[in-house]
N, C-alpha and C positions, 0 to 999 in steps of 0.2 A: 685237246680235252670233247668229255662225248655230247654231240649235241643235244639238249634240250628241245623234244620236242614244243610245237606252234600250238597245237593242235593233235589232237584224236580224233584218226578213223577206221570207224569201226562194224565191218558186218563181212561184202564179201570183198575175197582176195582170189582169184578164178585166171583161169585162162578161157578168153572169150571166141567163137571160133566163125566167123562172120562170113554169110557167103553174101552181096552184091553183084543186081543188074543191073542195067538201063530200060529193060522191057517190066511193062507193064505184067505181072502176076498175079494168078489164082492154085484155087486148087488145081493139084495135080501139073502145073507148070512146068518145063522141061527145057532152061536158058543159054544159053552162054555169060559167063558173070567170073566174079574173081574170087578165093577164098585165100581167108585171111585165118589170122591165129597170130593174139595180140593180148599182152597184159589187159585185163578189166576185170569184174565188179565193181560193184555200186561204189566200195568203199576205196580202190583204189583210183578208181575213174574221179575221183574225189580230191586223189589224195597227191595220184598225178597232175592236174589241176594247179592244182593249192601253189606243188612245188613248183609251176611254172611264169606264180608269182610271187617266186622269192619266197615262201611261207618254206619251213620245215614239218611236216606233216608223217607222224609216227602211225602202224596198221595194227593194230588189234584182232585178228580177225585167225583159221585152224589154214594151215598148211603142210598138205604132206610133205612124207621123209622121200619124197620117190622123185626117178626123175625127173617129168614135168611140175613138181613143188620146188627144188633146187635149181633148176634152170629162173622158174616163178620171180623163186628172192631176190636171186645176180639183176637177173633185169630189174626189180626193181633198187635194187642198190647202188645202180647205177647211174640209176635215176634218182641219186641223190636220198629216198624216203626209207626215212628210220624201218629198221624190220626187226632188231632185237628182240619185242617184245614177240612175235607172233611165236602163237600157237603151235610147233612143227608134231605131227602126227607121223605115231613108227606102223600102225596101224588104216589112218585113215586118207582115204586116195586125195589128189590135190581137183578140188572142184574145176568146175567146166559150165563154162554158159555156151548156143548156138541159135544165132539165129537165122535170118535170110529177109534181106531189104531190094524192095524192086524198087523200081522206078514210079513206084503205086505207093510208096514206103514202106512200113515193118506188113514183111507175110506174116509169120510164124518167131516162135523162141521159145527155147527151155531152155529152163537153168537148172545144174543139175550142183545146188550148194547143197547134198546132202551132209561131208566132211561138216562145215561150218556149224550145219543145225545136231548134227551127234555133238558136234568139242563144245556146244553151250558155254556152260561158263566157262569149262576151261581161258576162254578170251581172256578172260576180263581178270587173272589174275594179278599184271603190274600194276593194279588200279589197288590191292586189297594187300601185298607184302611189301610196300615202300620201294618198290621198282619205281615208279609215276606217281603215286599216294595211297592213303591209308583210308580204313574206316572213321580215324583220327585227324587226317591233315589228306580230304578227299581233290581230288582233280578240279580246281578253279576254276580253266580253261573254259576255250570253246572243243565240240563234242558235234565231230558231225558222224551219222548213229544212222544204217536202214535197216528195215525192215525182210532183209534175208533173213534174218535171226529169227529161233523158233517166239510165236506170239508166249511163250509161258516165261521166257527170259524178258523180253521187251517188257511184260508182263513185271517181273520182278525188279529193273531200271529204275520202274519209272516211282518205284520206292524205294529206292537202298540209298545208304545217305552218301556212294562210292558214289551216286552221281546229283547227291541233292545240291550242290554249289555251282552242278558246270553249267555253261551255256550252247542250251542243245537243240543241236541239228540234226532235224529227226526227216528221212525221205523214206516210202516207202517201199522202192524198187520195182513194182509192178504192180498194177491195180488190183491183180488179184492176192496179197500181200497187201493194201490199203488198210484192213479192216482192224489189221496187227497192232498196227500202232494210237485206239482209242482209251488203252489204258495209260497210255503217254499223254493224253490231253491237257491232263491235267498239273503236270510240273512246271512248276513259275518261270524255270528259266527257258522255255518249249519255242526253237520256229519250225512250226513245220515248212517241205516242201510238197509242194503237190502242181499234181497236173487239176482240169477240170471234171475230168473222168473221175481220180483218185477223191478228189472235193467229196466227189459228190455219191460214193459209194460209204467215205468216210458217216456224213451224211446223212447217210437215204433219204436222197435229192437228186431232181436231174437238173444241173443250173445250165444254164444258157449256157453264159461268157465266163470267163475270172470273177466280173464280177458282183455275178448272183451271186458264184460257189464261194468268194468271198466271204462273203455275207451268210451265205449259211453257216460259211464256219466259226464265224463270229457268234451265229444262236448258240453254236452248238459248244462255246465258253472260250473258243482260244482265243487268246490275244493276238497270237502274231504271226501271220502264214504268208508262205508265198504264193500263186501260181500263174501256171501256165497252160496255153490255149493253142496249143501247134503255132499258128505265124500270124494270133488276132491279140489282139491286146493280153500281158499276161498284169496281174495287177497285186500290187503290196497289201494288207490287214494290217497294221498298227494304231496301238491306240485310240482304234473303232474307227479307226478313221482308214476309208479304201487310194490310191492311186493306181495306176494303169500309164504303164508304157510299151509302144508298136514295138514289138523286133523290129531288126536292118530288115530294107526285101534281099535275099541271098540263093542262087543256086545250092542247090540241098545235094551234097557226093553223100552223106549220112543218117543215119539216127541215132543208132546206140550210141550209151552215152551220152546225150546231147543233157537230157534232164539231171544227169550229174553232176557237168559243164555249167549248166546255171547255178544251180545248187554251191561249188567253188567260187567261180566267181562272185557272186553277192557274197559269200562269208571274206573273200579275199579281202574285196572291196571296203566292207565293215571295218576290218582290220585294220585297214589304210590311212583308217576313218572318214568312210561315207556315209553318209546318214538317206535314207527317205527314197526319191526321188532317181538322184543321182547312184547310188547305189545299183537299186533296180537296173540304170539305165545301162551299167556296168557291168549286170551278170547280166543282160540280152545279149550285148557285145561281141561276152564269150562265148555265147553258146553261137549264135551265130556265125564264128569263128571259126568254129567246130567243127556243125555244119554243113559249112562252108568246102572243109578241107583248107583251111587259109593254115591250123598249128597240124602238129605231126600227132 
């Protein structure tokens, strides 16, 4: 029997090329380290974490029909992710992300998500044609959506009947894409996952900590949001109140994908019935385990 998804993960599905070194780095540094190519992208990172929590996520994204795309889809299938709704393009190459991390954190990153942007609304076809949903019978479950989609497509999603009944969980993908989320903020079912910098960009403020950022988002009209701040307290905005929790102290071995893991950990916690501070702590535990290298 065909497995029905528990959640849809919409956005970037690509290859991550990550260079890591224990050395503190600056512009022009040339140091020894390790370079890995691994499945990545915000939507895929979220889906991989959800699968670890025994959920069945489906991916909606653009992946090329090139060698890299075939290999990426095969990896996703081996992990138990639902890939049959991916848009497989004949003429668009599989996207790629490149980052350099040092002992002092992220040094630089470039996201080449041009194929996802070029595919546009084609990735949403399963929500219109009845494979997953239709305008007459929209998707009513959770959706994890990332800001690697174009601003125009995100604005269209904000008012689309395809998403009118969805439990919409949204992340900007990077600070540079945070403002793309602005049209979505009025969606009645939205929960936004941001870091302190991204919250400031959305609200045009400079919050000193996660609590200030959460209050700024509330003033902006958001009813529900989660704000992280590295190793400092994270904040949950819910029903006008702000709850905080402190991340566990761990040795940092990687940072790329940590925010995606936090978001997925929180979604998984709520889907198994946790609420409020309990779900927030579960999300921080998931992210900390990832950052420390305790999970693959």
